[in-house]
C-alpha positions in Angstrom: 141.6 51.1 93.0 142.1 49.4 96.8 143.1 52.7 98.1 140.1 54.9 96.5 137.6 52.2 98.0 139.3 52.9 101.8 139.6 56.6 101.0 135.4 56.3 100.2 134.9 54.3 103.4 136.2 56.9 105.5 134.5 59.6 103.8 131.0 57.7 104.3 132.1 57.0 108.0 133.0 60.4 108.6 129.5 61.3 107.7 128.1 59.0 109.4 129.5 60.1 112.6 128.9 64.0 111.8 125.0 62.9 111.0 124.7 60.2 114.1 126.7 63.3 116.4 124.9 65.8 115.2 121.5 63.8 116.0 123.3 63.1 119.5 124.5 66.7 120.5 121.5 69.1 118.6 118.0 69.1 119.0 115.3 71.0 117.0 112.6 73.3 118.2 110.2 73.4 115.4 108.0 76.8 114.2 105.3 77.7 116.5 106.7 75.7 119.9 108.7 76.7 122.9 111.5 74.4 123.8 112.2 73.7 127.8 115.6 71.9 128.2 116.0 69.6 131.7 119.6 68.6 132.5 118.4 64.9 134.2 121.7 64.5 135.4 121.6 67.5 138.1 117.8 67.8 137.6 117.4 71.3 136.9 115.5 73.3 134.5 117.3 75.9 132.5 115.8 79.1 133.1 114.9 80.8 129.4 112.9 79.7 126.8 113.9 78.3 123.8 112.4 79.1 120.2 112.1 78.3 116.8 116.2 76.4 115.6 118.7 74.0 116.7 119.8 73.9 119.9 122.7 72.0 122.3 120.9 68.9 123.7 122.7 66.0 124.8 120.4 62.6 124.2 120.4 61.3 127.7 121.5 64.3 129.3 119.1 66.6 128.2 115.2 66.3 128.5 113.1 68.2 126.4 109.5 69.9 126.7 107.6 72.0 123.8 105.3 73.6 124.3 102.4 75.0 121.9 103.6 78.7 121.1 100.6 79.8 119.5 97.4 81.8 121.0 95.3 79.5 122.9 91.3 79.7 123.0 88.7 78.2 125.4 85.2 78.1 123.2 82.5 77.6 125.7 79.9 76.4 123.8 77.6 73.2 123.7 77.6 73.2 119.9 81.2 72.6 119.6 81.5 69.8 122.4 83.3 66.3 120.9 85.3 68.0 118.4 88.5 68.1 120.6 92.2 67.3 118.5 95.3 66.6 120.5 97.4 68.7 118.3 94.9 71.6 118.2 95.3 74.9 120.2 91.5 75.1 121.0 89.4 73.6 123.9 86.2 72.7 124.1 83.8 72.6 127.0 79.9 73.4 127.6 78.0 76.2 127.4 78.4 78.6 130.7 75.2 78.8 132.6 74.2 81.5 134.5 71.8 83.3 137.2 71.6 86.5 136.4 71.4 89.5 138.9 67.6 89.3 138.5 67.6 85.7 139.4 66.7 84.6 135.9 68.4 81.6 134.1 71.1 82.2 131.0 73.5 80.5 128.5 76.5 81.8 127.5 78.4 81.1 124.8 81.7 82.4 125.3 85.8 82.3 124.1 88.7 83.4 125.8 92.0 84.1 124.1 95.4 83.2 126.1 99.1 82.1 125.5 101.7 81.0 127.5 103.5 84.6 129.0 106.7 84.8 126.5 110.2 83.9 128.5 108.0 82.0 131.4 107.5 78.9 129.5 110.5 77.2 131.7 108.5 78.4 134.8 105.4 76.7 133.4 107.2 73.2 133.2 109.4 73.7 136.6 106.3 74.0 138.6 105.0 70.9 136.8 102.2 72.8 135.0 103.3 71.1 131.3 100.9 68.4 131.2 97.3 69.8 133.2 97.8 73.9 132.5 95.1 73.7 129.6 92.4 71.8 131.6 93.5 74.3 134.9 93.2 77.4 132.8 89.5 76.1 131.5 88.3 75.6 134.7 89.5 78.4 136.4 88.1 80.8 133.5 85.0 79.1 134.1 84.4 79.7 137.4 85.9 83.5 137.0 83.1 84.1 134.3 80.3 83.0 135.5 80.9 84.4 138.8 81.4 87.6 137.3 78.9 87.5 134.2 76.2 86.8 136.6 76.7 90.6 137.9 74.5 91.3 134.8 71.4 91.4 134.0 69.1 90.6 130.9 68.9 94.2 129.9 72.7 94.7 131.0 73.5 91.7 128.2 71.5 93.6 125.6 73.7 97.1 126.0 76.5 96.8 124.3 78.6 99.0 126.2 76.8 97.7 129.4 78.1 94.2 128.2 81.7 95.2 127.4 82.4 97.6 130.5 81.9 94.1 132.6 84.4 91.8 130.4 86.8 95.3 131.1 86.3 95.1 134.3 86.9 91.1 134.6 89.8 91.2 132.9 92.0 92.1 136.0 91.1 89.4 138.2 91.5 86.7 135.2 95.1 88.1 134.5 95.6 87.5 138.2 94.8 83.9 138.1 95.9 82.9 135.4 99.5 83.7 136.2 99.4 81.6 138.8 100.1 78.9 135.8 102.4 81.3 133.5 99.7 82.1 131.6 98.1 85.6 130.2 94.9 86.6 129.0 94.0 88.0 125.4 90.7 88.7 124.9 86.8 87.9 126.2 84.3 87.4 123.7 80.9 86.9 124.6 79.0 85.9 121.3 75.5 84.6 122.3 73.1 84.7 124.9 70.3 82.7 125.5 67.6 82.7 127.8 64.4 80.3 128.5 62.0 80.7 125.9 59.2 82.0 127.5 61.5 85.0 129.3 63.4 85.1 125.6 59.9 86.0 124.4 59.3 88.7 126.8 62.7 90.0 126.5 62.6 90.4 123.1 59.0 91.9 123.4 60.7 93.6 125.8 63.7 94.9 123.5 61.1 95.1 120.8 59.4 97.8 123.1 61.9 99.6 123.6 63.5 100.0 120.6 60.0 101.2 119.1 60.6 103.8 122.0 64.0 104.7 120.7 62.5 104.7 117.3 60.0 107.1 118.1 62.1 109.6 120.4 64.5 109.4 117.1 61.8 110.4 115.1 60.6 112.9 117.4 64.2 114.2 117.0 64.1 114.1 113.5 60.9 116.5 113.7 62.6 118.8 115.7 65.7 118.8 113.7 63.4 119.4 110.6 62.1 122.5 112.1 65.0 123.9 113.0 66.5 123.7 109.9 63.0 124.8 108.5 63.9 127.9 110.6 67.2 128.3 109.9 66.5 128.0 106.1 63.8 130.9 106.5 66.4 132.6 108.1 68.9 132.3 105.7 66.5 133.0 103.1 65.8 136.3 104.7 69.1 137.3 105.9 70.5 136.6 101.9 67.9 138.8 100.5 68.3 141.9 103.2 72.3 141.4 102.4 71.5 141.2 98.6 69.5 144.3 99.0 72.1 146.1 101.0 74.7 145.0 98.7 72.7 146.4 95.6 72.2 149.8 97.3 76.0 149.7 97.9 76.6 148.6 94.4 74.4 151.3 93.0 75.8 154.0 95.1 79.8 153.3 94.4 78.7 152.8 90.4 77.1 156.7 90.8 79.9 158.1 92.8 82.7 156.4 90.0 80.6 158.2 87.5 80.8 161.3 88.8 84.5 161.0 89.7 84.7 159.5 86.1 83.0 162.8 84.9 84.9 165.1 86.7 88.0 163.1 85.1 86.9 164.1 82.1 85.9 167.7 82.6 89.5 168.0 84.1 91.2 166.6 81.5 89.0 168.5 78.9 89.8 171.7 80.5 93.1 171.2 81.1 93.6 170.3 77.0 92.3 173.4 76.3 94.4 175.5 78.3 97.5 173.8 77.7 96.7 173.4 73.8 96.4 177.3 73.2 99.5 177.9 75.4 101.7 175.6 73.5 99.8 176.7 70.2 101.2 180.0 71.4 104.1 179.0 72.3 104.8 177.2 68.8 104.0 180.3 66.9 106.1 182.3 69.3 108.8 180.0 68.4 108.1 179.8 64.6 108.7 183.8 64.2 111.7 184.0 66.6 113.1 181.3 63.9 112.0 182.8 61.1 113.7 185.9 62.0 116.9 184.3 63.3 116.2 182.7 59.7 115.9 186.1 58.1 119.0 187.8 60.0 121.5 185.1 59.5 120.1 185.1 55.6 120.9 188.6 55.6 124.0 188.2 57.4 125.3 185.9 55.0 124.3 188.2 52.0 126.7 191.1 53.7 129.3 188.9 54.5 129.0 187.4 50.8 129.1 190.7 49.4 131.9 191.8 51.3 133.6 188.7 50.3 133.1 189.4 47.2 133.9 193.1 47.2 137.3 192.4 47.9 140.2 191.4 46.0 140.0 187.9 46.1 136.1 188.0 45.4 137.0 190.0 42.5 139.3 187.2 41.3 136.7 185.0 42.1 133.6 186.5 40.2 136.3 186.9 37.6 137.3 183.3 37.1 133.8 182.3 37.6 133.2 184.9 34.7 135.7 183.6 32.4 134.5 179.8 33.4 130.8 180.6 32.7 132.0 182.7 29.4 131.2 181.1 25.8 132.5 183.6 22.9 132.8 181.5 19.5 134.6 183.9 18.4 136.2 187.8 19.1 137.1 190.1 16.0 139.9 192.4 17.2 140.5 195.6 14.6 143.8 196.0 14.8 143.8 199.1 13.0 141.5 200.7 16.2 144.1 202.1 18.3 141.9 201.7 21.6 142.1 197.7 21.0 145.2 196.4 22.8 147.6 194.6 21.3 147.1 190.6 21.8 150.8 190.8 23.2 149.1 193.6 26.1 147.3 190.8 28.2 146.4 193.2 31.0 144.8 195.5 27.9 142.9 192.1 26.8 141.9 191.1 30.1 140.5 194.6 31.1 138.7 194.3 27.7 137.4 191.1 28.0 136.4 191.0 31.8 136.5 194.5 33.0 138.9 196.2 35.7 
């Protein structure tokens, strides 16, 4: 029992040492966080960014800086002031007040997205910006946007293409300025533009007039297109009728030509039938006559050969045999007193008497 207690105590001590060693030697970097490691003994920053996972970090030797790896937003809008959250990736500032190129004032709501340049978080810490880079980025972006967007007129803000082109032209300068803090812009979105009330009404009236002019121009183009469409329809209808008439004529001509060809073929067929039928009948009559002649010759030759065969000795014997086979005499009476009657003992004379020589 004492041995088991000692073993259990050693195992528990070993587990505690492992846990304590892991806590003292390993640092965990959570998701969406960039870790930067500094060696306090040598005072140097490790020249690499540490992502999500477990990394070697000795307590008392290494100091860790954790930076937000998410996309950051700078939101210039007076409606969201006072809603800052220390753990949020959104920084709020007041609306951008600018003076346009025609010396009118305007208030802009703008959102800018940016992030730490991948692989350069350690440089941000090395340059000492880890605590203040978000404020500095906000001030730099605000100043640049006020300067660049002031080049636009109220009409330019109304035009989507002009507004987007101005943003694209501003992006390289913003990128160059933010690179000093090892961050890069992703997008700039102008969400709202507000002018003074009186000028806003004039601008809306002007915009309405422009929209009416565009609508009138669109209607004029529509009418023109309708006229062109009607012309195309009439032209197409006339072309269809002309083509249909041409096709009907061609069809009738082709039909007549086919009928003539069919009649010619039928006439040729009748002539061929009559000509060949008469010739065939004549050939058939000749062939029948030739066959009958050959049959008659064969019959005559058969009779001649048969008579010759029967006239011979063997033929006579054959005929005698057939006569004897066909002879059916119920009784024969011979007068023995008649000297011309052969005796029964004379078979030859008896045969000659009965069947002849």
